[in-house]
C-alpha positions as CSV (number, residue, x, y, z in Angstrom):
1,X,80.8,150.3,102.1
2,X,81.7,152.9,99.6
3,X,84.8,154.9,98.8
4,X,84.6,158.6,98.8
5,X,84.0,159.7,95.2
6,X,83.6,156.1,94.0
7,X,80.7,154.0,93.0
8,X,78.4,152.4,95.6
9,X,79.4,148.9,96.7
10,X,77.0,146.0,96.7
11,X,76.1,144.1,99.9
12,X,78.3,141.2,98.8
13,X,81.3,143.5,98.3
14,X,80.8,145.1,101.7
15,X,80.7,141.6,103.3
16,X,84.0,140.7,101.5
17,X,85.7,143.9,102.6
18,X,84.7,143.3,106.2
19,X,86.2,139.8,106.0
20,X,89.4,141.3,104.6
21,X,89.4,143.9,107.4
22,X,89.2,141.1,110.0
23,X,92.1,139.4,108.4
24,X,94.2,142.6,108.4
25,X,93.3,143.1,112.1
26,X,94.5,139.6,112.9
27,X,97.7,140.4,111.1
28,X,98.3,143.2,113.6
29,X,97.0,146.3,111.7
30,X,95.1,149.0,113.6
31,X,91.6,150.2,112.9
32,X,92.9,153.4,111.3
33,X,95.3,151.5,109.0
34,X,92.4,149.1,108.0
35,X,90.1,152.0,107.2
36,X,92.9,153.7,105.3
37,X,93.3,150.6,103.1
38,X,89.6,150.2,102.6
39,X,89.1,153.9,101.9
40,X,86.3,154.5,104.5
41,X,85.9,156.4,107.7
42,X,86.1,154.7,111.1
43,X,82.5,155.6,111.7
44,X,81.3,153.9,108.5
45,X,83.5,150.9,109.2
46,X,82.1,150.4,112.7
47,X,78.5,150.8,111.4
48,X,79.0,148.3,108.6
49,X,80.7,145.8,110.9
50,X,77.7,146.1,113.4
51,X,75.2,145.5,110.6
52,X,76.9,142.8,108.5
53,X,79.8,141.5,110.7
54,X,80.1,137.7,110.6
55,X,77.7,137.4,107.6
56,X,78.6,135.3,104.6
57,X,78.2,136.4,101.0
58,X,75.2,134.1,100.3
59,X,73.5,135.3,103.5
60,X,74.1,138.9,102.5
61,X,72.6,138.1,99.1
62,X,69.6,136.5,100.6
63,X,69.1,139.5,102.9
64,X,69.3,141.8,100.0
65,X,66.6,139.8,98.2
66,X,64.4,139.9,101.2
67,X,64.8,143.6,101.5
68,X,63.9,144.0,97.8
69,X,60.9,141.7,98.2
70,X,59.8,143.7,101.3
71,X,60.1,147.0,99.4
72,X,58.1,145.5,96.5
73,X,55.3,144.3,98.8
74,X,55.1,147.7,100.5
75,X,54.9,149.3,97.1
76,X,52.2,146.9,95.9
77,X,50.3,147.4,99.2
78,X,50.5,151.2,98.7
79,X,49.3,150.9,95.1
80,X,46.4,148.6,96.2
81,X,45.3,151.1,98.8
82,X,45.6,153.9,96.2
83,X,43.5,151.8,93.7
84,X,40.9,151.2,96.5
85,X,40.7,154.9,97.2
86,X,40.3,155.7,93.5
87,X,37.6,153.1,93.1
88,X,35.7,154.7,96.0
89,X,35.9,158.0,94.2
90,X,34.5,156.4,91.0
91,X,31.7,154.8,93.0
92,X,30.2,158.2,93.6
93,X,28.6,158.2,90.1
94,X,27.6,155.8,87.3
95,X,30.1,155.5,84.4
96,X,27.6,154.6,81.7
97,X,29.1,156.5,78.8
98,X,32.7,157.2,77.4
99,X,32.3,161.0,78.1
100,X,31.6,160.3,81.8
101,X,34.5,157.9,82.0
102,X,36.8,160.6,80.4
103,X,35.7,163.1,83.1
104,X,36.2,160.5,85.8
105,X,39.8,159.7,84.6
106,X,40.6,163.4,84.6
107,X,39.3,163.7,88.1
108,X,41.4,160.8,89.3
109,X,44.6,162.3,87.7
110,X,44.0,165.7,89.5
111,X,42.8,164.3,92.9
112,X,45.4,161.5,93.3
113,X,48.3,162.8,91.2
114,X,48.5,159.5,89.2
115,X,49.3,159.1,85.6
116,X,46.8,158.8,82.8
117,X,47.7,155.2,82.3
118,X,47.1,154.3,85.9
119,X,43.8,156.2,86.1
120,X,42.6,154.5,82.9
121,X,43.4,151.1,84.3
122,X,41.4,151.8,87.4
123,X,38.4,153.2,85.5
124,X,38.7,150.4,82.8
125,X,38.9,153.1,80.1
126,X,40.9,152.5,77.0
127,X,43.6,155.2,76.6
128,X,42.6,155.7,72.9
129,X,39.0,156.5,74.1
130,X,40.4,158.8,76.8
131,X,42.4,160.8,74.3
132,X,39.6,160.9,71.7
133,X,38.5,164.3,70.7
134,X,34.9,164.3,69.4
135,X,34.5,166.0,66.0
136,X,31.7,168.6,65.8
137,X,29.8,168.5,62.6
138,X,29.1,171.7,60.7
139,X,25.4,171.3,61.0
140,X,25.4,170.6,64.8
141,X,24.9,174.3,65.7
142,X,21.7,174.8,63.7
143,X,20.5,171.3,64.7
144,X,20.9,172.0,68.4
145,X,19.3,175.5,68.1
146,X,16.3,174.1,66.3
147,X,16.0,171.2,68.8
148,X,16.0,173.6,71.7
149,X,13.4,175.7,69.9
150,X,11.1,172.7,69.6
151,X,11.7,171.7,73.2
152,X,10.7,175.2,74.3
153,X,7.6,175.0,72.2
154,X,6.7,171.5,73.3
155,X,8.2,171.1,76.8
156,X,6.5,167.7,77.3
157,X,7.8,166.1,74.1
158,X,10.5,163.4,74.5
159,X,13.6,163.1,72.3
160,X,11.9,160.6,69.9
161,X,9.1,162.9,69.1
162,X,11.5,165.9,68.7
163,X,13.7,163.7,66.4
164,X,10.7,163.0,64.2
165,X,9.8,166.7,64.0
166,X,13.4,167.5,63.0
167,X,13.3,164.7,60.3
168,X,10.1,166.2,59.0
169,X,11.7,169.6,58.7
170,X,14.5,168.2,56.6
171,X,17.3,167.4,59.1
172,X,19.1,164.2,58.0
173,X,19.8,162.9,61.5
174,X,19.2,159.6,63.2
175,X,17.6,159.0,66.6
176,X,20.8,158.1,68.4
177,X,22.4,161.4,67.5
178,X,19.4,163.3,68.8
179,X,19.6,161.3,72.0
180,X,23.3,162.2,72.4
181,X,22.6,165.9,71.8
182,X,19.5,165.7,74.1
183,X,21.7,164.3,77.0
184,X,24.5,166.8,76.3
185,X,22.0,169.7,76.7
186,X,20.7,168.2,80.0
187,X,17.2,167.8,78.7
188,X,14.8,165.4,80.4
189,X,11.1,164.9,80.6
190,X,10.2,163.8,84.1
191,X,8.7,160.3,84.1
192,X,5.3,159.8,85.6
193,X,4.4,156.9,87.8
194,X,2.1,154.7,85.9
195,X,-1.0,153.5,87.7
196,X,-2.0,149.9,87.6
197,X,-4.6,149.2,84.9
198,X,-7.1,146.4,85.2
199,X,-9.1,144.8,82.4
200,X,-12.5,145.8,83.8
201,X,-15.7,143.8,83.7
202,X,-17.8,146.0,81.5
203,X,-18.6,144.7,78.0
204,X,-18.3,148.3,76.8
205,X,-14.5,148.7,77.7
206,X,-11.9,149.3,75.0
207,X,-10.4,145.9,75.6
208,X,-13.8,144.1,74.8
209,X,-15.1,146.5,72.1
210,X,-12.2,147.9,70.2
211,X,-12.4,150.4,67.3
212,X,-11.6,148.6,64.0
213,X,-11.9,151.4,61.5
214,X,-12.3,155.2,61.1
215,X,-15.6,156.5,62.7
216,X,-16.2,153.1,64.3
217,X,-16.0,154.3,67.9
218,X,-15.8,157.8,69.2
219,X,-14.9,158.6,72.8
220,X,-16.1,161.7,74.6
221,X,-15.6,163.1,78.1
222,X,-15.2,166.3,80.1
223,X,-12.0,167.8,81.6
224,X,-12.0,170.8,83.9
225,X,-9.6,173.8,84.5
226,X,-9.8,177.4,85.6
227,X,-8.8,180.8,84.3
228,X,-6.3,183.1,86.0
229,X,-9.1,184.8,87.9
230,X,-10.6,181.5,89.1
231,X,-13.5,181.2,86.6
232,X,-14.2,177.4,86.0
233,X,-13.5,176.1,82.5
234,X,-15.3,173.0,81.2
235,X,-14.0,171.3,78.1
236,X,-15.8,168.7,76.1
237,X,-13.4,166.4,74.1
238,X,-14.4,164.0,71.4
239,X,-11.8,161.6,70.0
240,X,-11.9,159.0,67.1
241,X,-10.4,156.0,68.9
242,X,-9.1,154.5,65.6
243,X,-7.4,157.5,64.1
244,X,-6.7,159.2,67.4
245,X,-8.1,162.5,65.9
246,X,-9.4,165.1,68.2
247,X,-12.8,165.8,66.6
248,X,-13.9,168.5,69.1
249,X,-12.6,170.6,71.9
250,X,-15.6,172.7,73.1
251,X,-14.5,175.2,75.7
252,X,-17.0,177.0,77.9
253,X,-17.9,178.0,81.4
254,X,-20.5,175.2,81.5
255,X,-21.6,172.5,79.0
256,X,-25.2,171.1,79.3
257,X,-26.7,168.2,77.5
258,X,-28.1,170.5,74.7
259,X,-24.6,171.9,74.2
260,X,-23.3,168.4,73.8
261,X,-26.0,167.6,71.3
262,X,-25.2,170.7,69.2
263,X,-21.6,169.6,69.0
264,X,-22.6,166.1,68.0
265,X,-25.0,167.3,65.4
266,X,-22.2,169.4,63.8
267,X,-19.8,166.5,63.8
268,X,-22.4,164.1,62.3
269,X,-23.0,166.6,59.5
270,X,-19.3,167.0,58.8
271,X,-17.9,163.5,59.3
272,X,-21.0,161.2,59.1
273,X,-22.4,159.0,61.8
274,X,-20.1,156.9,64.0
275,X,-20.9,153.3,64.9
276,X,-20.7,153.8,68.6
277,X,-19.8,156.5,71.2
278,X,-18.1,155.5,74.4
279,X,-18.4,157.6,77.6
280,X,-18.8,157.4,81.3
281,X,-22.1,157.8,83.1
282,X,-22.0,161.6,83.4
283,X,-25.5,163.3,83.5
284,X,-24.9,165.0,80.1
285,X,-24.3,161.7,78.4
286,X,-27.0,159.6,80.0
287,X,-29.8,162.2,79.7
288,X,-32.9,160.5,78.4
289,X,-33.3,162.9,75.5
290,X,-29.7,162.4,74.5
291,X,-30.1,158.6,74.5
292,X,-33.3,158.8,72.4
293,X,-31.7,161.1,69.9
294,X,-28.7,158.8,69.5
295,X,-31.0,155.9,69.2
296,X,-32.9,157.6,66.3
297,X,-29.5,158.4,64.7
298,X,-28.7,154.6,65.0
299,X,-25.6,155.4,67.0
300,X,-24.7,152.9,69.6
301,X,-23.7,153.9,73.1
302,X,-21.0,152.2,75.2
303,X,-21.3,153.3,78.8
304,X,-18.3,152.2,80.9
305,X,-18.7,150.7,84.4
306,X,-18.9,153.3,87.1
307,X,-15.6,154.0,88.8
308,X,-13.6,152.3,86.0
309,X,-12.0,155.1,83.9
310,X,-9.5,152.7,82.4
311,X,-12.3,151.2,80.4
312,X,-12.3,154.5,78.4
313,X,-8.6,154.2,77.8
314,X,-8.4,156.3,74.6
315,X,-10.3,159.2,76.1
316,X,-8.2,159.1,79.3
317,X,-5.0,158.9,77.4
318,X,-6.0,161.9,75.3
319,X,-6.9,163.9,78.4
320,X,-3.5,163.1,79.9
321,X,-1.8,164.6,76.8
322,X,-4.3,167.5,76.9
323,X,-3.5,168.2,80.5
324,X,0.2,167.7,80.3
325,X,0.9,169.6,77.0
326,X,-1.8,172.3,77.1
327,X,-3.7,172.9,80.3
328,X,-0.6,172.7,82.6
329,X,1.3,174.9,80.2
330,X,-1.2,177.7,79.4
331,X,-2.7,180.2,81.8
332,X,-6.1,181.6,80.5
333,X,-7.0,185.2,81.1
334,X,-10.6,184.6,80.0
335,X,-12.9,182.0,78.5
336,X,-12.5,183.6,75.1
337,X,-8.7,183.2,75.3
338,X,-9.1,179.6,76.4
339,X,-11.3,178.9,73.4
340,X,-8.8,180.4,70.9
341,X,-5.8,178.6,72.4
342,X,-7.8,175.3,72.5
343,X,-8.5,175.6,68.8
344,X,-4.8,176.2,68.1
345,X,-3.8,173.2,70.2
346,X,-6.4,171.0,68.6
347,X,-5.1,171.8,65.1
348,X,-1.5,171.3,66.2
349,X,-2.4,168.0,67.8
350,X,-4.1,166.7,64.7
351,X,-1.9,168.2,62.0
352,X,1.6,168.5,63.4
353,X,2.1,166.4,66.5
354,X,3.5,162.9,65.7
355,X,1.7,160.1,67.5
356,X,3.9,157.2,68.7
357,X,1.1,154.6,68.4
358,X,0.6,155.6,64.7
359,X,4.2,155.1,63.7
360,X,5.0,158.7,64.5
361,X,2.5,159.9,62.0
362,X,0.0,162.7,62.9
363,X,-3.6,161.7,63.4
364,X,-4.6,163.6,60.3
365,X,-2.0,161.8,58.2
366,X,-3.1,158.5,59.5
367,X,-6.8,159.3,58.9
368,X,-6.1,160.2,55.3
369,X,-4.7,156.7,54.7
370,X,-7.8,155.1,56.2
371,X,-10.7,154.1,53.9
372,X,-13.8,156.1,54.3
373,X,-16.0,154.0,56.6
374,X,-18.5,156.4,58.1
375,X,-22.1,155.6,57.3
376,X,-23.9,157.7,54.8
377,X,-26.2,160.2,56.4
378,X,-28.6,161.5,53.7
379,X,-31.4,162.2,56.2
380,X,-29.2,163.8,58.8
381,X,-30.5,167.3,58.1
382,X,-34.1,166.0,58.5
383,X,-33.1,164.3,61.7
384,X,-31.5,167.4,63.2
385,X,-34.4,169.6,62.0
386,X,-37.4,167.7,63.3
387,X,-36.0,165.2,65.8
388,X,-33.6,167.2,67.9
389,X,-35.3,167.5,71.3
390,X,-35.4,170.7,73.3
391,X,-33.6,169.9,76.6
392,X,-34.0,171.8,79.7
């Protein structure tokens, strides 16, 4: 019960006034006189007497406590339901970085109308992290621009290889920063599903006969493509398995055994004789005249088992890079254009493309650190002049 214009009475005070009103009624006063003394309207008096009549002060106090506890439980239940709803909203995406958590907290504040403190508690985000404003370095603009230029030039390079290229150009930046900028720009190289590799049973596989020095083992194979007009393109690739250098990319409409022999003769004159050459069982490689000529050159042959390309792992790996970074990117208008672009890509692969298995050095850089181990070939010109067979 409260007087008009006065402060609100507590429940205990209301109970005491009802007790006084009952005493005044027993003394012969009317309801109107009682209400005048108490300073309330008759309607309020009857409502209070109906609610709290006959109640003692301690009972009223306990009722008030129960009402407060009930209100608190309702509030906690409402907050728990709200937290549950916010957690469902957060479950729509992974919160793996502070920036994503900042965005999630902002979304909760706008969607549910809660405070920053409440949203941070639900998202388990420190408020200092939420309010952090990243500082942009003065060199970030040129760095991002150059990174995007390299990505456009090499669309199949990942952030580690791009980072190494930037370091080589003089940017003083670590790999983690490049990864952050890479993610902020939405860059991603789609991952390929790796096929299961088996050891193989052939004694000529890379796992059983591994290259131990420069010019120890070469790998050669063919890869095919087409021009824009549908003309077939056949590419002969030769790779040094130890240095990962691409020694030859012969591009033509066809490539017969004598063409392969001409390429080998040029490489032997330029680099010296390799110890062995690994290949599959293609007709160009197993031709009798080719085998005899390699035997006279004292070059061993490692023919992998039929149907086991994983035994020629270095050649297959090189072809995957060739296909992914060159053949799938370039469209050839003619055979001549394919030859010119292949020569450019070969130079870029050897001289500028960092190779992860070589400690992010280029194959040419790594080859220069290797001791010269090719066998001397003083009689090579004599061999190629009077021992090269004429193949048909």
